[in-house]
C-alpha positions as CSV (number, residue, x, y, z in Angstrom):
1,M,41.2,-40.2,-92.2
2,N,36.7,-41.0,-92.4
3,L,38.4,-41.8,-96.4
4,C,40.7,-44.1,-94.9
5,L,38.4,-45.4,-93.3
6,Y,36.1,-45.4,-95.6
7,A,38.5,-47.2,-98.1
8,G,38.8,-49.9,-95.6
9,I,34.8,-50.6,-95.7
10,L,34.3,-50.7,-99.6
11,L,37.6,-53.0,-99.3
12,L,35.8,-55.2,-96.7
13,T,32.5,-55.4,-97.6
14,T,33.3,-55.4,-101.4
15,A,36.2,-56.9,-103.1
16,L,37.2,-59.6,-100.1
17,P,33.5,-61.3,-100.4
18,N,34.2,-60.8,-104.0
19,I,37.5,-62.5,-104.1
20,V,36.0,-65.7,-102.1
21,W,33.3,-66.5,-104.4
22,T,34.9,-65.7,-107.4
23,T,37.8,-68.7,-106.3
24,R,34.9,-71.0,-105.8
25,L,33.5,-70.8,-109.2
26,T,34.7,-72.1,-112.1
27,S,35.6,-70.5,-115.8
28,R,32.1,-71.5,-116.9
29,Q,29.8,-70.6,-113.6
30,L,31.9,-67.5,-113.6
31,Y,31.3,-66.1,-116.9
32,V,27.4,-67.4,-116.2
33,E,26.7,-65.5,-113.4
34,T,28.8,-61.9,-114.2
35,R,26.5,-62.3,-117.2
36,K,23.6,-62.8,-114.6
37,L,25.2,-59.6,-112.4
38,A,25.9,-56.6,-115.6
39,D,23.6,-53.7,-115.4
40,T,21.5,-55.1,-111.9
41,P,21.3,-53.0,-108.8
42,V,24.0,-54.8,-107.3
43,A,26.3,-54.0,-109.6
44,I,26.1,-50.4,-109.6
45,V,25.8,-49.2,-106.5
46,S,29.2,-50.8,-106.0
47,A,30.6,-49.4,-108.8
48,T,29.3,-45.7,-107.3
49,L,30.5,-46.6,-104.4
50,Y,34.1,-47.1,-105.9
51,L,33.3,-43.6,-107.9
52,L,32.2,-42.7,-104.9
53,L,35.2,-42.8,-102.6
54,I,37.9,-41.2,-105.8
55,S,35.3,-38.4,-106.1
56,S,34.7,-37.9,-102.3
57,T,38.8,-37.3,-101.8
58,L,38.7,-34.7,-105.0
59,Y,36.3,-32.5,-103.3
60,H,37.5,-32.3,-100.1
61,L,41.0,-31.4,-101.3
62,V,38.9,-28.5,-103.3
63,L,37.1,-27.6,-99.8
64,M,40.2,-27.6,-97.6
65,S,41.7,-26.3,-100.3
66,Y,39.0,-23.1,-100.5
67,N,39.2,-23.0,-96.3
68,R,42.7,-22.2,-96.9
69,F,42.0,-20.0,-99.5
70,A,39.6,-17.8,-97.8
71,A,41.5,-17.8,-94.5
72,I,44.1,-15.5,-95.9
73,K,41.4,-13.3,-97.7
74,W,38.8,-13.1,-95.2
75,P,41.2,-13.4,-91.7
76,L,37.9,-12.2,-89.9
77,A,35.1,-13.9,-91.3
78,P,33.2,-16.1,-88.7
79,Q,33.6,-20.0,-89.8
80,T,30.2,-21.5,-87.3
81,V,29.8,-25.1,-86.9
82,K,26.6,-24.9,-89.5
83,R,28.4,-23.0,-92.4
84,T,31.1,-25.7,-91.6
85,K,27.8,-28.5,-92.0
86,I,26.5,-27.3,-95.0
87,N,30.2,-27.1,-97.0
88,L,30.3,-30.3,-95.8
89,L,27.0,-31.6,-97.2
90,L,27.4,-29.9,-100.4
91,L,30.7,-31.5,-100.7
92,W,29.3,-35.5,-100.6
93,L,26.4,-34.1,-102.7
94,L,28.6,-33.1,-105.8
95,A,30.7,-36.0,-104.9
96,L,27.7,-38.5,-105.1
97,A,26.4,-37.1,-108.4
98,A,30.0,-37.1,-110.0
99,A,29.8,-41.1,-108.5
100,S,26.6,-41.8,-109.8
101,Y,26.9,-40.2,-113.1
102,P,27.6,-43.3,-115.4
103,A,23.6,-44.4,-113.4
104,W,22.0,-41.6,-114.9
105,F,22.9,-43.1,-118.6
106,P,22.4,-46.5,-118.5
107,E,21.6,-46.5,-122.6
108,S,25.6,-45.5,-123.2
109,F,27.2,-47.0,-119.7
110,H,26.8,-50.4,-118.3
111,F,28.3,-52.1,-115.7
112,Y,30.1,-55.4,-115.2
113,Y,31.6,-57.4,-112.7
114,M,35.0,-57.4,-113.8
115,Y,36.2,-61.1,-112.3
116,F,40.6,-60.1,-112.5
117,T,39.9,-57.0,-110.5
118,F,37.0,-58.5,-108.5
119,L,35.3,-55.6,-108.4
120,F,31.7,-54.3,-110.5
121,L,32.6,-50.7,-112.2
122,P,31.3,-48.9,-114.4
123,N,32.1,-49.8,-118.7
124,I,31.1,-46.8,-121.9
125,S,30.5,-48.8,-125.5
126,L,31.8,-45.7,-127.9
127,H,30.0,-46.5,-130.4
128,S,28.2,-43.4,-131.2
129,G,28.7,-39.5,-130.6
130,V,26.2,-39.5,-128.3
131,D,28.0,-41.9,-126.7
132,L,31.2,-40.0,-126.8
133,S,29.4,-37.1,-125.2
134,K,28.6,-38.5,-122.2
135,A,32.4,-39.9,-121.7
136,V,33.5,-36.5,-121.6
137,G,31.3,-35.4,-119.2
138,L,32.4,-38.1,-116.7
139,F,36.4,-36.5,-117.5
140,I,34.1,-33.1,-117.0
141,L,32.6,-34.0,-113.0
142,I,36.0,-34.8,-113.1
143,L,38.5,-32.2,-114.1
144,L,36.9,-29.4,-113.3
145,P,37.5,-29.7,-109.1
146,Y,40.7,-30.2,-109.8
147,L,41.3,-27.6,-111.8
148,A,39.5,-25.7,-109.6
149,M,41.8,-26.8,-106.3
150,N,45.1,-26.4,-108.3
151,V,43.8,-22.2,-109.2
152,I,42.7,-22.0,-105.6
153,T,46.1,-23.0,-104.5
154,I,48.0,-20.9,-106.7
155,A,45.7,-18.1,-105.4
156,T,46.2,-18.9,-101.2
157,A,50.1,-19.0,-102.6
158,I,49.7,-15.5,-104.2
159,L,48.1,-13.7,-101.5
160,I,50.5,-15.7,-99.1
161,R,53.2,-13.7,-100.4
162,R,52.5,-10.7,-100.8
163,A,50.6,-10.4,-97.4
164,N,54.3,-11.6,-96.2
165,Q,55.7,-9.0,-97.3
166,N,53.8,-6.3,-96.1
167,A,54.3,-7.8,-92.8
168,R,57.8,-7.4,-93.6
169,E,57.8,-4.0,-95.0
170,Q,56.3,-3.1,-90.9
171,L,58.5,-3.0,-87.7
172,S,55.2,-3.5,-85.5
173,E,54.6,-6.2,-82.9
174,S,51.5,-7.0,-84.9
175,S,53.7,-7.8,-88.1
176,R,55.7,-10.2,-86.4
177,V,52.5,-12.3,-85.1
178,Q,51.0,-12.1,-88.7
179,E,54.8,-13.1,-90.0
180,Q,54.5,-16.2,-87.4
181,I,50.8,-16.8,-88.9
182,I,51.6,-16.6,-92.6
183,R,54.9,-19.1,-91.8
184,R,52.1,-21.6,-90.3
185,E,49.7,-21.2,-93.8
186,K,52.7,-21.9,-95.7
187,A,53.7,-25.2,-93.5
188,V,49.3,-26.0,-94.2
189,L,49.2,-24.8,-97.4
190,T,52.7,-26.7,-98.4
191,T,51.0,-30.1,-97.2
192,L,48.0,-29.4,-98.9
193,A,50.0,-29.3,-102.3
194,I,52.1,-32.3,-101.7
195,M,48.4,-34.5,-101.0
196,K,47.4,-32.7,-103.8
197,L,50.3,-34.7,-106.0
198,G,50.1,-37.8,-104.0
199,F,46.5,-37.3,-105.7
200,T,47.7,-36.7,-109.0
201,L,50.3,-39.5,-109.2
202,T,47.6,-42.1,-107.0
203,Q,45.4,-41.0,-110.6
204,V,47.9,-40.9,-112.7
205,P,47.8,-45.3,-114.0
206,T,44.2,-44.0,-114.8
207,I,44.6,-42.3,-117.4
208,I,47.6,-44.0,-119.0
209,V,45.0,-47.6,-118.9
210,L,42.5,-45.7,-120.0
211,G,43.9,-43.7,-123.0
212,L,45.3,-47.5,-124.3
213,T,42.3,-49.3,-123.6
214,Y,40.2,-46.3,-125.7
215,A,43.3,-47.2,-128.4
216,G,42.9,-50.8,-128.2
217,F,45.6,-51.6,-126.2
218,S,44.4,-53.8,-122.8
219,N,46.1,-55.5,-120.4
220,S,43.9,-56.8,-117.0
221,I,47.6,-56.5,-114.5
222,A,47.8,-53.0,-115.9
223,F,44.2,-52.5,-115.2
224,I,44.1,-54.1,-111.3
225,F,47.3,-51.1,-110.6
226,M,45.1,-48.9,-112.3
227,I,42.4,-50.2,-109.9
228,Y,43.9,-50.0,-106.4
229,C,46.3,-47.6,-106.9
230,A,43.5,-45.1,-107.8
231,L,42.0,-46.8,-104.3
232,C,45.5,-45.6,-102.3
233,N,44.8,-42.3,-102.8
234,S,42.4,-41.9,-99.4
235,A,44.9,-43.5,-97.3
236,I,48.4,-41.8,-99.2
237,N,46.4,-38.5,-98.1
238,V,46.6,-39.8,-94.7
239,L,49.9,-40.7,-94.1
240,I,51.0,-37.2,-95.6
241,Y,48.6,-35.0,-93.7
242,R,50.2,-37.0,-90.8
243,A,53.8,-36.9,-91.6
244,R,53.6,-33.7,-91.3
245,D,51.7,-32.9,-88.0
246,Q,54.2,-31.6,-85.7
247,E,52.5,-33.3,-82.8
248,F,52.2,-36.2,-84.9
249,K,55.6,-36.8,-85.3
250,K,57.0,-35.6,-81.3
251,F,54.6,-38.5,-81.2
252,V,56.8,-41.3,-83.5
253,A,59.7,-39.8,-81.8
254,K,59.8,-40.7,-78.7
255,V,58.3,-43.7,-79.5
256,L,61.4,-44.8,-81.6
257,G,63.5,-43.1,-78.8
258,K,61.8,-45.4,-76.3
259,T,62.8,-48.4,-77.9
260,F,66.4,-47.5,-79.0
261,R,67.0,-46.7,-75.3
262,R,65.9,-49.8,-74.2
263,R,67.5,-51.6,-76.6
264,L,70.8,-49.9,-75.2
265,T,70.1,-50.8,-72.0
266,F,69.2,-54.4,-72.5
267,R,72.9,-54.9,-74.9
268,S,74.9,-53.0,-71.9
269,S,73.2,-54.8,-69.6
270,I,74.8,-58.1,-71.9
271,P,78.5,-58.7,-70.1
272,S,81.2,-58.5,-72.9
273,N,82.1,-61.7,-71.7
274,T,79.3,-64.2,-71.9
275,R,79.2,-66.5,-74.9
276,I,76.0,-69.3,-75.2
277,T,77.2,-72.5,-75.8
278,S,74.5,-74.6,-77.6
279,V,73.4,-78.1,-76.0
280,V,73.0,-80.7,-77.4
């Protein structure tokens, strides 16, 4: 939910003001102003905030995956508030490091205002092997946590399967309680898997468009879709989590049930022989 709020704040404080500012300028003025803003602190900070939204979502999924793995692997390990705060602090530091990575190498990365996306974005000039290695470094900072969360998810699924088999082989009361706990863990793991799938689908356009751009094919519409599709991943994760939550389902069913019953009551209160005549 906090990441969804962060995406909304980013749009309100960055994209919307840029839309207003851009539409007030002529094409000549826009060209001059965007040249002035290149590689300025405003451009660097704005682009870093955009990358931070994507990297923080990814690292949150990694932490959530590890928490589920630890809950199955070490069920008796204490989960203190202090440890949770430390984990969240490390998460945000790693996400910030990944988002600010282009700013560490100003000789390779440049920050421009992409007027057709209304956002400041980093751009790398691949004119040497050194610049290409910097691009690979940024790719690794995103790829490693993505691979880690999937490996952890697979390991968690294996642990749940083994624990479920052990519980079924026993016939005691404690085994039945453990089986219920495992059933809940399965539901949580399924929710996490769907959230990771949603994150993956929102990042697929980025890989495709950047690959085509590197090959020499560029399209502004595809670029816009890539940028804002990546912004949607935090909102999608929140919707998936809420849709899988039982209490949320009960709340939605209750609200829709009340609305449906009100419509039925209203329709039944109208006499069947009532006619509506037009008044001229």
